[in-house]
C-alpha positions in Angstrom: 5.6 -4.9 -15.1 2.5 -3.7 -13.7 -0.5 -5.4 -12.6 -2.6 -3.4 -14.4 -1.3 -3.8 -17.5 -2.0 -6.5 -20.9 0.9 -8.3 -20.7 0.2 -9.1 -16.8 -3.3 -9.8 -16.6 -3.4 -11.6 -20.1 0.4 -13.3 -20.4 2.5 -13.2 -16.9 -0.3 -14.0 -14.6 -2.0 -17.0 -16.4 1.6 -18.7 -17.3 2.7 -18.0 -13.6 0.0 -19.3 -12.2 -0.7 -22.2 -14.5 2.7 -23.2 -14.2 3.0 -23.3 -10.8 0.3 -25.6 -10.5 1.8 -27.5 -12.7 4.5 -28.3 -10.6 2.8 -29.2 -7.6 0.6 -31.9 -10.0 3.3 -33.5 -11.3 6.1 -33.7 -8.2 4.5 -35.1 -5.4 8.1 -35.7 -3.6 8.0 -33.0 -1.2 12.0 -31.8 -0.7 12.0 -31.5 -4.9 8.2 -30.2 -4.8 9.6 -27.2 -2.5 12.8 -26.6 -4.4 11.2 -26.3 -7.8 8.1 -24.1 -6.4 11.0 -21.5 -5.0 12.6 -22.1 -8.5 9.4 -20.8 -10.3 8.9 -18.4 -8.0 12.5 -16.6 -8.2 12.6 -17.2 -12.0 9.1 -15.6 -12.5 9.8 -13.0 -10.5 12.8 -11.8 -11.7 11.4 -11.6 -15.5 8.5 -9.7 -13.7 10.8 -7.0 -12.1 13.2 -7.3 -15.4 10.8 -5.9 -17.9 10.8 -2.1 -15.4 14.7 -2.0 -17.1 18.0 -3.2 -17.4 19.2 -0.5 -14.7 16.5 -1.8 -12.2 16.8 -5.3 -12.4 20.6 -4.5 -11.6 20.3 -2.7 -9.2 18.3 -5.3 -7.2 20.2 -8.0 -8.1 23.1 -6.2 -6.5 21.3 -5.6 -3.3 20.4 -8.9 -3.0 24.1 -10.1 -3.5 25.8 -7.4 -0.7 23.4 -8.6 1.8 23.8 -12.4 0.9 27.3 -11.9 1.4 26.5 -9.9 4.7 24.2 -13.2 5.6 26.7 -15.6 5.1 29.4 -14.2 7.1 27.0 -14.0 9.9 26.3 -17.2 9.6 29.8 -18.8 9.6 30.4 -16.2 12.4 27.3 -18.2 14.0 28.5 -22.0 12.9 32.0 -21.2 14.8 30.1 -21.2 18.4 30.7 -17.3 19.3 28.6 -15.7 21.0 25.3 -13.8 19.3 26.5 -10.5 21.4 30.0 -10.9 19.7 31.3 -7.1 18.9 32.2 -8.6 15.5 28.5 -9.7 14.8 27.2 -6.1 15.8 29.8 -4.4 14.0 29.1 -6.2 10.9 25.3 -6.2 11.1 26.0 -1.8 11.9 28.2 -1.8 8.5 25.1 -4.1 6.5 22.7 -1.3 7.4 24.6 1.4 7.1 25.4 0.2 3.5 21.2 -0.3 2.8 19.9 2.9 3.9 23.1 4.8 2.2 22.1 3.3 -1.1 18.8 3.9 -0.3 19.6 7.6 0.1 22.1 7.8 -2.8 19.1 7.1 -4.9 16.8 8.6 -3.7 18.0 11.8 -2.9 21.1 12.1 -5.1 20.6 10.3 -8.1 18.7 10.9 -11.3 17.4 7.4 -11.3 15.3 5.8 -8.6 15.2 2.3 -9.3 11.5 0.6 -8.8 10.7 -0.6 -5.2 13.8 -0.1 -4.4 12.8 1.4 -0.7 10.5 -2.0 0.0 13.2 -4.4 -1.0 16.2 -2.6 1.2 13.7 -2.6 4.3 13.1 -6.3 3.7 16.4 -6.5 3.5 17.2 -5.0 6.9 14.5 -6.8 8.4 15.9 -10.4 7.3 19.3 -8.8 8.6 18.4 -7.5 12.2 16.2 -11.0 12.5 19.2 -12.9 11.6 21.3 -11.5 14.2 19.1 -11.4 17.1 18.4 -15.5 15.9 14.8 -15.0 14.8 15.8 -16.5 11.3 17.6 -20.1 12.6 19.8 -20.6 9.5 20.3 -19.5 5.9 18.5 -21.0 3.0 19.2 -19.4 -0.2 16.4 -20.6 -2.8 13.7 -19.4 0.7 15.9 -16.3 0.9 15.7 -15.3 -2.9 12.0 -15.8 -2.8 11.0 -14.0 0.1 12.9 -10.6 -1.2 11.8 -10.9 -4.7 8.4 -12.7 -4.3 6.2 -10.3 -7.2 3.1 -9.9 -5.4 5.0 -7.5 -2.4 8.1 -6.6 -4.5 6.7 -3.0 -5.2 4.7 -2.0 -2.8 4.8 -4.4 0.1 3.5 -5.4 2.4 6.8 -5.6 4.6 6.0 -9.3 5.5 8.7 -11.0 8.1 11.0 -13.7 7.0 9.2 -16.2 9.5 5.6 -15.5 8.2 6.5 -15.9 4.6 8.3 -19.1 4.5 6.5 -20.8 7.0 3.5 -20.5 4.5 5.4 -21.0 1.5 6.8 -24.4 3.2 3.3 -25.6 3.6 1.9 -25.1 0.2 3.2 -28.0 -0.6 0.9 -29.6 1.2 -2.2 -27.8 -0.3 -4.1 -28.9 -3.1 -5.4 -26.7 -5.7 -9.1 -25.7 -4.3 -11.2 -24.1 -7.0 -12.8 -21.9 -4.4 -9.5 -20.0 -3.5 -9.1 -19.4 -7.1 -12.6 -17.7 -7.8 -12.3 -15.8 -4.6 -9.1 -14.5 -5.5 -10.1 -13.9 -8.9 -12.9 -12.1 -7.3 -10.4 -10.0 -4.9 -8.1 -9.2 -8.2 -11.3 -7.8 -9.9 -11.9 -5.5 -7.2 -8.7 -4.3 -6.7 -8.3 -3.9 -10.3 -11.4 -1.6 -10.2 -10.4 0.7 -7.1 -7.0 1.5 -9.4 -8.2 1.5 -12.9 -11.2 3.0 -12.6 -11.9 5.1 -9.6 -8.2 5.7 -8.3 -7.1 6.5 -12.2 -9.7 8.8 -12.8 -9.9 10.9 -9.8 -6.2 11.3 -10.4 -7.1 13.1 -13.7 -9.1 15.5 -11.6 -6.5 16.0 -8.9 -3.8 17.0 -11.5 -5.8 19.2 -13.5 -6.6 21.0 -9.6 -3.0 21.1 -8.9 -2.0 22.4 -12.8 -4.6 25.4 -11.9 -4.6 26.1 -8.6 -4.6 30.2 -9.3 -7.7 29.6 -10.9 -9.7 27.5 -8.5 -12.8 28.0 -6.8 -13.2 27.5 -3.2 -15.7 24.7 -3.7 -13.7 23.1 -6.4 -10.1 23.7 -4.3 -12.2 21.3 -1.6 -12.8 18.9 -3.7 -9.4 18.7 -4.9 -8.0 17.8 -1.4 -10.5 15.5 -1.0 -10.5 13.6 -3.9 -6.9 13.1 -3.7 -7.3 11.5 -0.4 -10.0 9.3 -2.1 -7.4 8.8 -5.1 -4.3 7.7 -2.4 -7.4 5.4 -0.7 -8.1 3.4 -3.9 -4.7 3.6 -5.4 -2.7 1.8 -2.7 -6.0 -0.5 -1.2 -6.3 -1.3 -5.2 -2.9 -2.7 -4.8 -3.3 -4.6 -1.8 -6.4 -6.2 -2.9 -4.6 -7.6 -6.1 -1.7 -9.1 -4.5 -3.6 -10.2 -2.0 -6.1 -11.9 -4.9 -2.6 -13.6 -6.3 -1.5 -15.0 -3.4 -5.4 -16.4 -2.4 -5.3 -18.5 -5.7 -1.9 -19.8 -4.6 -3.3 -20.7 -0.5 -0.9 -17.8 0.5 -2.2 -15.1 3.1 -0.2 -11.5 2.8 -0.1 -10.1 5.6 -2.9 -7.1 6.2 -1.4 -4.2 4.9 -4.9 -2.1 4.7 -7.8 -2.1 6.7 -10.3 1.0 6.3 -8.7 3.6 7.3 -10.9 6.9 6.6 -12.8 4.7 9.3 -9.9 5.3 12.0 -11.5 7.3 15.2 -8.0 8.9 15.8 -4.3 9.3 14.2 -3.1 6.7 15.9 -5.7 4.2 14.8 -5.4 5.5 11.2 -2.0 4.5 11.3 -2.9 1.2 12.8 -5.1 0.8 9.5 -2.5 2.5 6.8 0.0 1.1 5.5 0.2 -1.4 8.5 3.1 -3.2 8.0 5.6 -0.3 7.2 3.9 0.9 10.7 4.9 -2.0 12.4 8.0 -1.9 10.7 9.3 1.2 11.5 8.0 0.3 15.7 9.9 -3.0 15.6 13.5 -1.3 14.1 13.4 2.3 15.0 10.9 2.9 17.8 11.4 0.3 20.3 15.2 0.8 19.9 14.9 4.1 20.8 13.5 3.1 23.9 9.8 3.2 22.6 7.5 4.3 25.6 10.0 2.9 28.1 11.6 6.3 29.0 9.1 8.4 30.1 6.5 10.7 28.3 8.6 13.4 27.3 11.3 10.5 25.3 8.5 8.7 24.5 7.0 11.7 22.5 10.5 12.4 20.8 10.8 9.2 19.7 7.5 9.6 17.9 8.1 12.4 16.1 11.5 10.8 14.6 9.8 8.2 13.6 7.1 10.3 11.3 9.7 12.5 10.2 11.7 9.6 8.9 8.8 8.3 7.8 8.1 11.6 5.8 11.6 11.0 4.5 11.0 8.2 3.5 8.0 9.3 1.0 10.2 12.6 -0.4 12.7 14.8 0.2 11.3 18.5 0.5 9.7 20.3 2.5 6.2 19.3 2.2 6.7 15.6 3.7 8.8 16.5 6.2 5.5 19.0 6.8 3.2 15.7 6.6 5.1 14.0 8.9 5.3 16.7 11.2 1.3 17.2 11.3 0.9 13.0 11.7 3.6 12.8 14.9 2.3 16.3 16.7 -1.4 15.0 16.3 0.1 11.9 17.3 1.4 13.0 20.6 -1.4 14.9 21.3 -3.6 12.1 21.2 -1.4 10.2 24.0 -1.4 12.8 25.6 -5.0 13.5 25.8 -6.2 9.8 25.7 -9.4 9.0 23.2 -13.1 8.8 24.6 -13.4 5.0 24.5 -16.6 3.8 22.8 -19.0 2.2 25.6 -20.6 -0.8 24.5 -22.6 -1.1 27.4 -25.4 1.6 28.4 -28.3 3.4 28.1 -30.1 4.0 24.6 -29.0 7.4 25.0 -25.3 6.9 25.9 -25.3 4.7 23.0 -26.6 7.7 20.2 -24.6 10.3 22.3 -21.2 7.9 21.9 -22.1 7.2 18.3 -22.4 10.7 17.6 -18.8 11.2 19.4 -16.9 8.6 17.1 -18.7 9.9 13.9 -17.2 13.2 15.0 -13.8 11.9 16.3 -14.0 10.0 12.4 -14.8 12.9 10.5 -11.9 15.1 12.0 -9.5 12.6 11.5 -10.6 12.4 7.9 -10.2 16.5 7.7 -7.3 16.6 9.1 -5.6 13.3 7.2 -6.5 15.1 4.4 -5.6 18.2 5.2 -1.9 16.6 5.7 -2.2 14.9 2.4 -2.3 18.2 0.8 1.1 18.7 1.2 2.4 15.0 0.5 0.6 16.2 -3.1 1.8 19.7 -3.3 5.4 20.2 -5.2 5.5 22.9 -2.7 4.9 24.5 0.3 3.9 27.6 -1.5 1.5 25.3 -3.8 0.0 23.6 -0.6 -0.9 27.3 1.0 -2.2 28.5 -2.7 -4.7 25.5 -2.7 -5.4 26.3 1.1 -6.4 30.0 0.2 -8.0 29.2 -3.0 -10.4 27.8 -0.2 -11.5 30.5 1.4 -10.8 33.4 -1.1 -11.9 31.2 -4.4 -15.2 33.0 -5.0 -18.8 31.5 -4.9 -18.4 29.8 -8.1 -18.4 26.1 -6.9 -16.2 24.8 -9.9 -15.4 24.4 -13.4 -17.1 21.8 -15.9 -13.4 21.4 -17.0 -13.2 19.7 -13.3 -16.0 17.6 -13.5 -15.6 16.7 -17.5 -13.2 14.2 -15.8 -15.6 12.1 -14.6 -17.6 11.9 -17.0 -16.5 7.9 -18.2 -17.7 7.2 -21.7 -19.5 3.7 -19.9 -21.6 6.2 -17.7 -22.2 8.5 -19.8 -24.0 5.9 -22.5 -26.1 4.7 -20.1 -27.0 8.0 -19.7 -28.0 8.6 -23.1 -30.1 5.4 -22.3 -32.4 7.8 -19.8 -33.7 11.1 -20.3 -31.2 12.4 -17.9 -28.6 13.5 -20.7 -31.7 16.0 -21.6 -30.7 17.9 -17.7 -28.1 20.9 -17.6 -27.2 18.9 -14.3 -26.3 15.6 -16.5 -22.8 16.8 -17.4 -21.6 17.2 -13.7 -23.3 14.5 -12.2 -21.0 12.2 -13.4 -18.8 14.0 -10.8 -21.2 14.0 -8.0 -21.9 10.3 -8.5 -18.2 9.4 -8.1 -18.0 11.4 -4.9 -21.1 9.4 -3.7 -19.7 5.9 -4.6 -16.2 7.1 -2.9 -17.7 8.0 0.4 -20.4 4.8 0.4 -16.8 2.7 -0.1 -14.5 4.6 2.3 -16.7 5.4 4.8 -19.4 2.6 5.4 -18.2 -0.3 2.7 -16.6 -3.9 3.7 -13.4 -4.2 3.2 -12.8 -6.1 -0.2 -10.8 -8.6 1.3 -13.3 -9.3 3.8 -16.1 -9.4 1.3 -14.2 -11.8 -1.0 -13.4 -14.2 2.1 -17.5 -14.1 3.4 -19.5 -13.9 0.5 -20.8 -16.8 -1.1 -19.4 -18.1 -4.4 -22.2 -18.3 -7.0 -23.2 -17.4 -10.4 -23.4 -13.3 -9.3 -20.2 -13.5 -7.8 -18.7 -14.9 -11.0 -20.4 -12.3 -13.5 -19.4 -9.7 -11.0 -15.6 -10.9 -11.4 -16.2 -11.5 -15.0 -17.5 -8.1 -15.3 -15.1 -6.0 -13.7 -12.1 -7.7 -15.1 -13.4 -7.0 -18.8 -14.1 -3.4 -17.5 -10.7 -2.7 -16.1 -8.5 -4.5 -18.8 -10.6 -2.8 -21.7 -9.7 0.4 -20.1 -5.7 -0.7 -19.6 -5.5 1.8 -22.8 -4.3 5.3 -19.9 -1.8 2.5 -17.8 -0.4 4.5 -14.9 2.0 3.1 -12.2 0.5 2.8 -8.2 1.5 5.6 -6.2 3.4 4.1 -3.8 5.8 2.7 -6.1 7.8 6.0 -6.3 8.4 5.6 -2.8 
């Protein structure tokens, strides 16, 4: 089941939320309430995921059973009072991690069938195993464990929250009462996320697909637009999912770990990865980079560790050479940035110095965006040859700016009806104006706008925000006809 679907918005989400609050209303006993809430989350999340198909749910359940067995055995060894560094525990942990990774690799690179979200729930399972072995998780609670793995807002694309952060909030829910202001803020955030996904990302995606299917005939400006618009498509698709997931949790009184923080405002590639898929970056840092030695064993070893992490990140996203090139590009610039160092923005100084600093910051942001966009070309292209052809068309595509076919994909009926009410429709440029509006609006949001989650948290809830929420929800739901999956569900 997808967030951007009729069954989720009109059936599953209302039933799940209402049922959850009814449980909290009628049951006051803390221990019983916690168990019922856990069971409701587990049951609802299983239904949510089961609608993706029998194969998907069977693989998920098999993964849970396998890891639960390893956890129970680890727990039994601890109960016997053996040392945490016991060889049998380390061996058991290693086998558990290897089996999880092998299952992921098998489905990703060898199987014709790729289970939805297997990367994310596998990483959560590995994190739980390691944290339990280290003693960060004191005891195994089956209901809380299942709630942590299955909780549907974070199941498909993360964030990869730590068990401690998630469960501590889950336990506090029993003490909280229904907060209508949080409900309104959550619905506002959901509406903003759906708008990003359904109206912006999916519309842009159709134009990008056209571009990559017509590489040999693209003009130079059209080729540039295809690359830039794909950067925006990824941005709105991923941030849209994060906003919807965070909005659902906000209604309950939960706060998901921040996973997306205006990454195209980054001043260098390190800053970018502190803003893009934040929890995945933390996962790789905690469970791969640091165990490899991190930055503790000299510069050369640090750079090797960085490249290993980005190669793994590339392979996690896909098996082709394009993803390896993407990972290498990010790894190389990350190493260079660390080696050279970044120009720090001065908070104090003369007006002239501040102007220079602002210019430097803008330049660094522009360079980072251009570099990331070039890397995204390999991320999106089917082959290295396709990526090379797109770059070639940027420099040899002729002076023709773009085909009208490319611009046609941005011509939403809603916008076109507004044009018909004005004199704009009489001019030839009206046919392409929708595309330029999408480009300008995307630039405004990506580089200058406040993040949706900060806006939802800080804005004053009133008639204006209520009308905005209702209008966006209605617009998005009416646009569900061409439902598409979120891009990161494929990784």
